Z-matrix of the N, CA and C atoms (Angstrom, degrees):
N
C 1 1.508
C 2 1.548 1 106.90
N 3 1.262 2 114.01 1 124.31
C 4 1.505 3 118.80 2 178.58
C 5 1.566 4 109.09 3 -73.24
N 6 1.210 5 121.72 4 141.98
C 7 1.382 6 122.28 5 171.31
C 8 1.507 7 115.22 6 -92.15
N 9 1.249 8 117.44 7 148.36
C 10 1.510 9 120.78 8 174.67
C 11 1.488 10 111.55 9 -73.77
N 12 1.399 11 115.79 10 163.06
C 13 1.461 12 116.91 11 176.15
C 14 1.558 13 111.22 12 -59.77
N 15 1.312 14 115.78 13 -36.07
C 16 1.524 15 118.62 14 179.55
C 17 1.532 16 110.11 15 -59.79
N 18 1.348 17 115.24 16 -47.35
C 19 1.404 18 118.86 17 179.57
C 20 1.497 19 116.21 18 -65.18
N 21 1.392 20 118.36 19 -32.28
C 22 1.374 21 122.03 20 177.25
C 23 1.496 22 109.93 21 -68.54
N 24 1.417 23 115.81 22 -40.99
C 25 1.405 24 122.32 23 177.44
C 26 1.570 25 111.15 24 -62.56
N 27 1.274 26 117.32 25 -37.80
C 28 1.459 27 120.19 26 176.61
C 29 1.574 28 109.16 27 -64.01
N 30 1.295 29 115.71 28 -40.97
C 31 1.439 30 120.69 29 178.50
C 32 1.634 31 109.89 30 -55.79
N 33 1.248 32 113.01 31 -49.41
C 34 1.427 33 121.13 32 -172.64
C 35 1.643 34 102.16 33 -67.02
N 36 1.346 35 121.76 34 -47.40
C 37 1.474 36 120.58 35 178.02
C 38 1.474 37 109.89 36 -54.67
N 39 1.309 38 114.15 37 -52.39
C 40 1.579 39 115.31 38 -174.84
C 41 1.527 40 112.93 39 -60.74
N 42 1.353 41 112.95 40 -42.74
C 43 1.461 42 115.44 41 179.21
C 44 1.519 43 115.34 42 -62.56
N 45 1.356 44 114.93 43 -38.64
C 46 1.479 45 118.91 44 174.41
C 47 1.439 46 113.52 45 -66.40
N 48 1.325 47 121.42 46 -26.25
C 49 1.425 48 125.36 47 177.00
C 50 1.459 49 112.46 48 -77.86
N 51 1.332 50 115.43 49 -29.99
C 52 1.621 51 119.79 50 -167.67
C 53 1.428 52 110.27 51 -109.02
N 54 1.360 53 121.18 52 -26.25
C 55 1.511 54 119.96 53 -171.19
C 56 1.419 55 109.09 54 -107.23
N 57 1.375 56 122.30 55 123.38
C 58 1.364 57 127.12 56 -178.78
C 59 1.405 58 118.68 57 -101.67
N 60 1.363 59 117.29 58 -13.47
C 61 1.480 60 120.60 59 -175.00
C 62 1.582 61 109.91 60 -109.96
N 63 1.335 62 113.90 61 164.68
C 64 1.491 63 118.45 62 175.04
C 65 1.614 64 106.45 63 -84.23
N 66 1.342 65 110.20 64 -158.44
C 67 1.438 66 118.80 65 -175.97
C 68 1.525 67 113.15 66 -63.11
N 69 1.237 68 120.91 67 130.41
C 70 1.487 69 122.48 68 -175.34
C 71 1.654 70 110.49 69 -66.44
N 72 1.313 71 114.99 70 -21.23
C 73 1.395 72 118.54 71 171.79
C 74 1.498 73 121.06 72 -86.84
N 75 1.197 74 113.79 73 -49.75
C 76 1.547 75 114.44 74 -179.38
C 77 1.508 76 117.45 75 -114.29
N 78 1.329 77 117.84 76 -5.41
C 79 1.409 78 124.19 77 176.20
C 80 1.501 79 117.02 78 81.75
N 81 1.313 80 114.67 79 -7.80
C 82 1.529 81 118.00 80 176.21
C 83 1.522 82 112.35 81 -68.54
N 84 1.375 83 117.87 82 163.76
C 85 1.335 84 122.07 83 -176.47
C 86 1.518 85 110.83 84 -124.70
N 87 1.253 86 121.52 85 26.54
C 88 1.429 87 126.43 86 -178.79
C 89 1.458 88 111.89 87 -105.32
N 90 1.426 89 120.25 88 107.57
C 91 1.418 90 122.25 89 -168.31
C 92 1.552 91 113.24 90 -127.53
N 93 1.292 92 120.00 91 159.06
C 94 1.307 93 123.86 92 177.74
C 95 1.573 94 111.02 93 -126.51
N 96 1.333 95 120.61 94 122.81
C 97 1.448 96 121.47 95 178.53
C 98 1.589 97 109.80 96 -80.30
N 99 1.303 98 111.43 97 129.10
C 100 1.495 99 117.32 98 178.29
C 101 1.448 100 113.23 99 -65.12
N 102 1.316 101 118.34 100 155.24
C 103 1.485 102 125.08 101 -176.42
C 104 1.583 103 112.11 102 -74.04
N 105 1.394 104 112.73 103 -31.77
C 106 1.415 105 117.01 104 -170.42
C 107 1.525 106 113.70 105 -106.39
N 108 1.293 107 114.24 106 154.59
C 109 1.430 108 122.39 107 170.45
C 110 1.487 109 109.10 108 -85.53
N 111 1.302 110 120.80 109 133.90
C 112 1.477 111 119.15 110 -176.76
C 113 1.486 112 102.60 111 -119.36
N 114 1.433 113 117.67 112 169.34
C 115 1.413 114 122.02 113 179.22
C 116 1.575 115 109.61 114 -129.62
N 117 1.251 116 119.89 115 159.40
C 118 1.365 117 131.23 116 172.49
C 119 1.456 118 109.15 117 -119.27
N 120 1.326 119 113.43 118 122.30
C 121 1.595 120 113.32 119 -178.25
C 122 1.455 121 110.31 120 -98.98
N 123 1.251 122 119.34 121 167.00
C 124 1.484 123 122.88 122 179.82
C 125 1.526 124 108.14 123 -90.99
N 126 1.312 125 110.29 124 159.30
C 127 1.524 126 117.77 125 174.70
C 128 1.523 127 107.40 126 -151.49
N 129 1.323 128 116.25 127 162.71
C 130 1.518 129 120.91 128 175.09
C 131 1.477 130 107.05 129 -82.71
N 132 1.341 131 113.09 130 169.08
C 133 1.433 132 121.00 131 177.39
C 134 1.556 133 109.74 132 -69.41
N 135 1.298 134 120.50 133 -16.30
C 136 1.400 135 124.34 134 174.60
C 137 1.490 136 113.18 135 -84.71
N 138 1.394 137 120.99 136 -7.60
C 139 1.355 138 120.92 137 173.60
C 140 1.581 139 111.75 138 108.99
N 141 1.344 140 119.02 139 -9.40
C 142 1.394 141 117.70 140 -178.28
C 143 1.518 142 112.28 141 -76.15
N 144 1.359 143 119.36 142 138.39
C 145 1.430 144 127.05 143 -175.07
C 146 1.568 145 107.43 144 -93.72
N 147 1.331 146 115.07 145 141.22
C 148 1.427 147 120.03 146 -178.66
C 149 1.432 148 105.89 147 -95.40
N 150 1.339 149 120.98 148 99.25
C 151 1.512 150 123.95 149 179.77
C 152 1.597 151 104.11 150 -75.85
N 153 1.360 152 112.37 151 127.81
C 154 1.478 153 115.42 152 178.31
C 155 1.516 154 109.23 153 86.73
N 156 1.260 155 117.16 154 -0.22
C 157 1.495 156 118.63 155 178.17
C 158 1.464 157 114.66 156 -75.89
N 159 1.315 158 117.78 157 -173.74
C 160 1.521 159 119.98 158 -178.79
C 161 1.572 160 107.95 159 -68.65
N 162 1.385 161 109.33 160 148.37
C 163 1.488 162 113.76 161 -179.41
C 164 1.607 163 102.64 162 -129.04
N 165 1.319 164 114.40 163 169.38
C 166 1.499 165 125.87 164 174.82
C 167 1.458 166 108.41 165 -123.58
N 168 1.250 167 121.38 166 103.55
C 169 1.406 168 121.85 167 173.27
C 170 1.432 169 112.48 168 -64.48
N 171 1.414 170 120.53 169 129.57
C 172 1.468 171 121.19 170 -177.64
C 173 1.524 172 108.23 171 -135.59
N 174 1.303 173 112.03 172 157.63
C 175 1.558 174 117.79 173 167.04
C 176 1.504 175 105.33 174 -103.39
N 177 1.340 176 113.18 175 151.32
C 178 1.408 177 120.11 176 176.82
C 179 1.572 178 111.10 177 -102.10
N 180 1.274 179 117.48 178 131.78
C 181 1.493 180 119.46 179 174.74
C 182 1.520 181 106.36 180 -123.86
N 183 1.363 182 110.03 181 126.91
C 184 1.453 183 118.81 182 -174.92
C 185 1.486 184 115.29 183 -110.42
N 186 1.339 185 116.67 184 132.60
C 187 1.445 186 119.40 185 177.65
C 188 1.438 187 107.79 186 -72.45
N 189 1.446 188 119.06 187 127.24
C 190 1.443 189 122.99 188 176.98
C 191 1.501 190 116.93 189 -75.44
N 192 1.400 191 117.73 190 -9.00
C 193 1.426 192 119.84 191 174.40
C 194 1.495 193 110.81 192 -93.78
N 195 1.332 194 125.74 193 -53.58
C 196 1.416 195 122.04 194 -168.92
C 197 1.514 196 110.59 195 -116.07
N 198 1.334 197 121.88 196 -1.41
C 199 1.440 198 123.88 197 174.88
C 200 1.511 199 115.64 198 84.08
N 201 1.276 200 118.75 199 2.96
C 202 1.507 201 123.09 200 178.54
C 203 1.583 202 105.06 201 -57.03
N 204 1.300 203 112.89 202 138.71
C 205 1.443 204 117.00 203 179.41
C 206 1.590 205 108.81 204 -116.09
N 207 1.209 206 118.31 205 130.75
C 208 1.485 207 128.91 206 -176.94
C 209 1.562 208 105.10 207 -111.68
N 210 1.342 209 116.96 208 136.32
C 211 1.405 210 121.19 209 171.13
C 212 1.510 211 108.60 210 -113.58
N 213 1.387 212 111.03 211 136.84
C 214 1.469 213 119.15 212 -179.81
C 215 1.549 214 109.32 213 -125.29
N 216 1.279 215 119.44 214 134.11
C 217 1.432 216 124.99 215 -176.86
C 218 1.513 217 107.56 216 -70.01
N 219 1.323 218 114.24 217 123.44
C 220 1.566 219 121.43 218 179.85
C 221 1.511 220 109.31 219 -54.61
N 222 1.327 221 118.23 220 -46.24
C 223 1.413 222 121.78 221 -176.89
C 224 1.495 223 112.98 222 -59.25
N 225 1.344 224 115.82 223 -42.95
C 226 1.443 225 119.37 224 -179.22
C 227 1.479 226 115.54 225 -65.68
N 228 1.351 227 115.28 226 -27.66
C 229 1.403 228 122.57 227 176.30
C 230 1.517 229 115.63 228 -84.74
N 231 1.299 230 117.09 229 -2.79
C 232 1.535 231 125.37 230 -179.52
C 233 1.486 232 117.67 231 69.91
N 234 1.332 233 110.87 232 30.01
C 235 1.525 234 114.14 233 179.49
C 236 1.459 235 113.58 234 -93.03
N 237 1.354 236 116.78 235 129.80
C 238 1.498 237 119.84 236 -175.27
C 239 1.564 238 103.03 237 -98.02
N 240 1.396 239 119.66 238 113.96
C 241 1.337 240 127.98 239 179.17
C 242 1.536 241 114.59 240 -68.61
N 243 1.305 242 115.99 241 -11.68
C 244 1.435 243 119.38 242 -179.02
C 245 1.537 244 112.98 243 -92.94
N 246 1.287 245 118.06 244 -4.78
C 247 1.526 246 122.71 245 175.52
C 248 1.515 247 111.98 246 -76.32
C-alpha cells in the first residue's frame, strides 16, 4: 500500500522525535523513507508460514550511504493507514 505524502511526513516527524542515533552499520544519518507499507508475516519454528495470520504493517527506512534497511512498525509511530 502506497503511503501519502502526509503519512511519509508523519513518519519523518515521528522518527526524528524518537530515534537519536544514525545508521547502526555506517553511522551516517541520511535516510530515505520507502513509498510502500510492507508486512511481516508469522511462521512456526519449523518454517511453516501462517497464511492469513497476523501481520505487522511497517515502513522501510533506507540508509542512503550503505543501503541498510530498517523497518518501523506503523502503529508504534502513530500513523493511520486509513487517512
